[in-house]
C-alpha positions as CSV (number, residue, x, y, z in Angstrom):
1,M,-33.9,24.9,-21.6
2,T,-32.9,27.8,-23.7
3,K,-32.6,27.9,-27.7
4,N,-28.6,27.9,-27.1
5,G,-28.8,24.9,-24.9
6,T,-28.4,26.5,-21.5
7,F,-30.3,25.0,-18.7
8,R,-31.4,27.4,-16.1
9,L,-33.2,26.8,-13.0
10,F,-34.3,30.4,-12.8
11,T,-34.4,32.3,-16.1
12,K,-33.8,35.9,-14.9
13,P,-31.8,37.0,-11.8
14,S,-34.4,39.4,-11.1
15,K,-36.9,36.9,-10.3
16,L,-34.7,35.4,-7.7
17,K,-35.0,36.7,-3.9
18,G,-31.8,38.9,-3.8
19,G,-31.4,39.1,-7.4
20,E,-27.7,38.4,-9.0
21,S,-25.9,38.6,-5.8
22,F,-28.1,36.0,-4.5
23,L,-27.6,33.6,-7.3
24,K,-23.7,34.1,-6.9
25,E,-23.9,33.1,-3.5
26,Q,-26.0,30.2,-3.9
27,I,-23.8,29.0,-6.6
28,S,-20.7,29.5,-4.0
29,L,-22.5,27.4,-1.7
30,L,-23.4,24.6,-4.1
31,I,-19.6,24.5,-4.9
32,K,-19.2,24.4,-1.0
33,L,-21.5,21.7,-0.7
34,Q,-20.0,19.6,-3.6
35,K,-16.4,19.9,-2.1
36,N,-17.8,18.9,1.3
37,D,-19.7,16.0,-0.1
38,S,-16.5,14.8,-2.0
39,E,-14.5,15.1,1.0
40,T,-17.0,13.1,3.1
41,E,-16.7,10.3,0.4
42,R,-13.0,10.6,0.5
43,I,-12.8,10.2,4.1
44,K,-15.3,7.2,4.3
45,I,-13.2,5.5,1.7
46,N,-10.1,6.2,3.5
47,K,-11.9,4.9,6.9
48,K,-12.4,1.6,5.1
49,K,-9.0,1.5,3.6
50,L,-7.0,2.5,6.7
51,P,-7.4,-0.9,8.6
52,E,-6.7,-2.8,5.4
53,R,-3.5,-0.8,4.9
54,I,-2.5,-1.7,8.5
55,I,-3.1,-5.5,7.7
56,S,-0.9,-5.1,4.7
57,L,2.0,-3.3,6.4
58,D,1.8,-5.9,8.9
59,E,2.1,-8.8,6.4
60,E,4.9,-7.2,4.4
61,F,6.8,-6.9,7.9
62,R,6.3,-10.4,8.7
63,R,7.5,-11.4,5.1
64,V,10.5,-9.6,5.6
65,G,11.1,-10.8,9.0
66,S,10.4,-14.4,7.7
67,K,13.5,-14.1,5.4
68,V,15.6,-13.4,8.5
69,E,14.0,-16.5,10.3
70,K,14.4,-18.8,7.5
71,E,18.2,-18.1,7.2
72,R,18.6,-18.5,11.0
73,K,16.9,-21.8,10.8
74,N,19.2,-22.8,8.0
75,F,22.0,-21.8,10.2
76,E,21.0,-23.7,13.1
77,K,20.3,-26.8,10.7
78,L,23.9,-26.3,9.6
79,K,25.4,-26.0,13.4
80,K,23.5,-29.4,14.1
81,S,24.9,-31.0,10.7
82,H,28.4,-29.7,11.6
83,G,28.3,-31.3,15.0
84,E,27.1,-34.6,13.8
85,E,30.0,-34.6,11.4
86,E,32.5,-33.8,13.9
87,E,31.1,-36.6,16.1
88,K,31.4,-39.1,13.1
89,L,34.9,-37.8,12.5
90,K,35.7,-38.2,16.2
91,R,34.4,-41.9,16.4
92,G,36.2,-42.4,12.7
93,I,39.6,-41.3,14.4
94,E,39.1,-43.5,17.3
95,N,38.0,-46.6,15.2
96,L,41.0,-45.9,12.8
97,K,43.4,-45.8,16.0
98,K,42.1,-48.8,17.3
99,T,42.4,-50.7,13.8
100,K,46.1,-49.3,13.6
101,N,46.7,-50.9,16.9
102,K,45.6,-54.1,15.7
103,L,48.2,-54.2,13.2
104,L,50.7,-54.8,16.1
105,E,48.9,-57.8,17.0
106,V,48.4,-59.5,13.6
107,K,50.8,-62.6,13.0
108,T,50.3,-63.7,9.6
109,N,50.9,-61.5,6.3
110,K,47.3,-62.2,5.1
111,E,45.9,-60.9,8.3
112,Y,48.1,-57.9,8.1
113,Q,46.9,-57.0,4.4
114,A,43.3,-57.2,5.6
115,M,44.0,-54.9,8.3
116,L,45.7,-52.6,6.0
117,K,42.7,-52.6,3.8
118,E,40.6,-51.5,6.8
119,V,42.9,-49.0,7.7
120,E,42.7,-47.7,4.2
121,I,38.9,-47.7,4.2
122,A,38.5,-46.0,7.5
123,E,41.0,-43.4,6.4
124,G,38.9,-42.9,3.1
125,R,35.8,-42.5,5.4
126,N,37.4,-40.0,7.5
127,S,38.5,-38.2,4.8
128,E,35.0,-37.7,3.4
129,V,33.7,-36.6,6.7
130,E,36.5,-34.0,6.6
131,D,35.6,-32.8,3.5
132,R,31.8,-32.7,4.6
133,I,33.0,-30.7,7.6
134,I,34.7,-28.1,5.3
135,G,31.7,-28.0,3.1
136,V,29.3,-27.4,6.1
137,L,31.8,-24.5,7.6
138,E,31.8,-22.8,4.2
139,E,27.9,-22.9,4.2
140,I,28.0,-21.7,7.7
141,D,30.3,-18.6,6.6
142,N,28.0,-18.0,3.7
143,I,24.6,-18.1,5.6
144,K,26.3,-15.8,8.5
145,E,26.9,-13.3,5.8
146,E,23.4,-13.8,4.4
147,I,21.9,-13.4,8.1
148,K,23.9,-10.1,8.4
149,I,22.3,-8.8,5.1
150,R,18.9,-10.0,6.0
151,E,19.0,-8.6,9.4
152,E,20.3,-5.1,7.9
153,E,17.3,-5.1,5.7
154,L,14.8,-5.9,8.4
155,S,16.3,-3.3,10.5
156,A,16.1,-0.6,7.9
157,Y,12.3,-1.8,6.9
158,R,11.4,-1.8,10.6
159,L,11.9,2.0,10.6
160,T,9.8,2.5,7.5
161,Y,7.1,0.1,8.7
162,E,6.8,1.6,12.4
163,K,6.8,5.1,10.7
164,E,4.2,4.3,8.1
165,R,2.1,2.4,10.6
166,H,2.0,5.0,13.4
167,G,1.0,7.4,10.5
168,V,-2.0,5.3,9.6
169,E,-3.0,4.8,13.2
170,K,-2.9,8.6,13.8
171,D,-5.2,9.1,10.6
172,M,-7.4,6.3,12.2
173,D,-7.6,8.2,15.5
174,S,-8.4,11.5,13.7
175,I,-10.9,10.2,10.8
176,D,-14.0,10.1,12.9
177,A,-13.6,13.6,14.1
178,E,-12.7,14.7,10.4
179,L,-15.9,12.8,9.1
180,L,-18.1,14.5,11.9
181,A,-16.8,18.0,10.9
182,C,-17.3,17.4,7.4
183,Q,-20.9,16.3,7.8
184,K,-21.5,19.3,10.3
185,N,-20.2,21.7,7.4
186,I,-22.6,19.8,5.1
187,G,-25.6,20.4,7.3
188,D,-24.8,24.1,7.8
189,I,-24.4,24.4,4.1
190,R,-27.5,23.0,3.1
191,E,-29.6,25.0,5.5
192,K,-28.4,28.1,3.4
193,I,-29.3,26.9,0.0
194,D,-32.7,27.6,-1.8
195,A,-34.7,24.5,-1.8
196,D,-35.3,24.4,-5.7
197,F,-31.4,24.4,-5.9
198,L,-30.8,21.9,-3.4
199,K,-33.5,19.6,-4.8
200,K,-31.7,19.8,-8.3
201,Y,-28.3,19.3,-6.8
202,D,-29.5,16.3,-4.9
203,G,-31.1,14.8,-8.0
204,I,-28.0,15.2,-10.1
205,K,-25.9,14.0,-7.3
206,G,-27.8,10.6,-7.2
207,I,-27.4,9.7,-10.9
208,R,-23.9,11.2,-11.5
209,N,-21.7,9.1,-8.8
210,G,-22.1,11.7,-6.2
211,L,-20.6,14.6,-8.6
212,A,-23.3,17.4,-9.2
213,V,-21.2,20.5,-9.3
214,V,-18.2,20.8,-11.6
215,P,-15.9,23.5,-12.9
216,V,-15.4,24.5,-16.5
217,W,-12.2,25.7,-18.0
218,N,-11.3,26.4,-21.5
219,G,-14.8,25.4,-22.5
220,V,-14.4,21.8,-21.1
221,C,-16.8,20.4,-18.5
222,G,-14.9,19.1,-15.5
223,G,-17.4,16.5,-15.1
224,C,-17.9,14.8,-18.5
225,H,-14.8,16.4,-20.2
226,M,-16.9,17.4,-23.2
227,N,-16.8,20.8,-24.8
228,I,-19.6,23.2,-24.0
229,P,-21.2,26.0,-26.6
230,P,-18.9,28.9,-26.8
231,Q,-22.0,31.2,-26.2
232,M,-22.6,29.1,-22.9
233,Y,-19.0,29.4,-21.7
234,N,-19.2,33.1,-22.2
235,E,-22.3,33.4,-20.2
236,L,-21.0,30.9,-17.6
237,Q,-18.2,33.5,-16.8
238,R,-20.9,36.3,-16.1
239,S,-22.5,33.9,-13.5
240,E,-25.8,35.5,-14.3
241,N,-27.7,32.1,-14.3
242,L,-27.5,28.6,-12.9
243,I,-26.2,26.6,-15.8
244,S,-26.1,23.0,-16.5
245,C,-23.8,21.2,-18.6
246,P,-25.8,20.2,-21.9
247,N,-23.9,16.7,-22.0
248,C,-23.7,15.2,-18.6
249,N,-26.6,17.8,-16.9
250,R,-24.3,18.6,-13.9
251,I,-24.3,22.1,-12.6
252,I,-21.3,24.1,-14.0
253,Y,-19.4,27.1,-12.9
254,W,-16.5,28.9,-14.4
255,A,-13.1,28.3,-12.7
256,D,-9.5,29.5,-13.7
257,I,-7.9,26.2,-12.8
258,S,-4.5,27.4,-14.4
259,K,-3.9,29.1,-11.2
260,K,-4.1,26.2,-9.0
């Protein structure tokens, strides 16, 4: 650690094999290693999440489909109710006809008045059944429209669902190859990094949630988002030493992220 708070693994580039060019190469390799390590973690997280996404998509598709199924069941229930009411009305009309025929057979006024009362009651019951039939028919018309809307929603969602599910399945098929390629890159890069640098990198990575190398722009560390000393920032831009953030101890490098 220098007086200005700068941490250097090697105090002078001249002491490094290859000098300054070697240091710049090492910093570049550390940056690549960090990117590949971060990408590997991202892929591993996705590998775990992709099957969960499939389950979520299937559940949502079933939920949308269940709305249509629910309306169809209601429709069948109403059709059954309509049939039952039609049968009631049919029997009611037959009974009313029989009752009216009996009017022709009565012989006393008292019997006639009683039969008229039966006719009136039967007509009232039939009228109630007719009203219920009209109500059921209205419900059937409404539910037919609701089924049409739900089926259109399901049809539209099916396209989105199938497209997204296919995309997830495609990602699942390729993710192992991506992970293997990334891990191979990591192995190749680590072989080129100085052992002391690599030890420092692994040590920081282990205690900083896998993030050991971060960029600095406008004097702000990309790891802890704290300002670094101006003198350190100037030195960082010259890339003459391997420098660590005085706040989070991560290896830092200068990067103009405004161009990204």
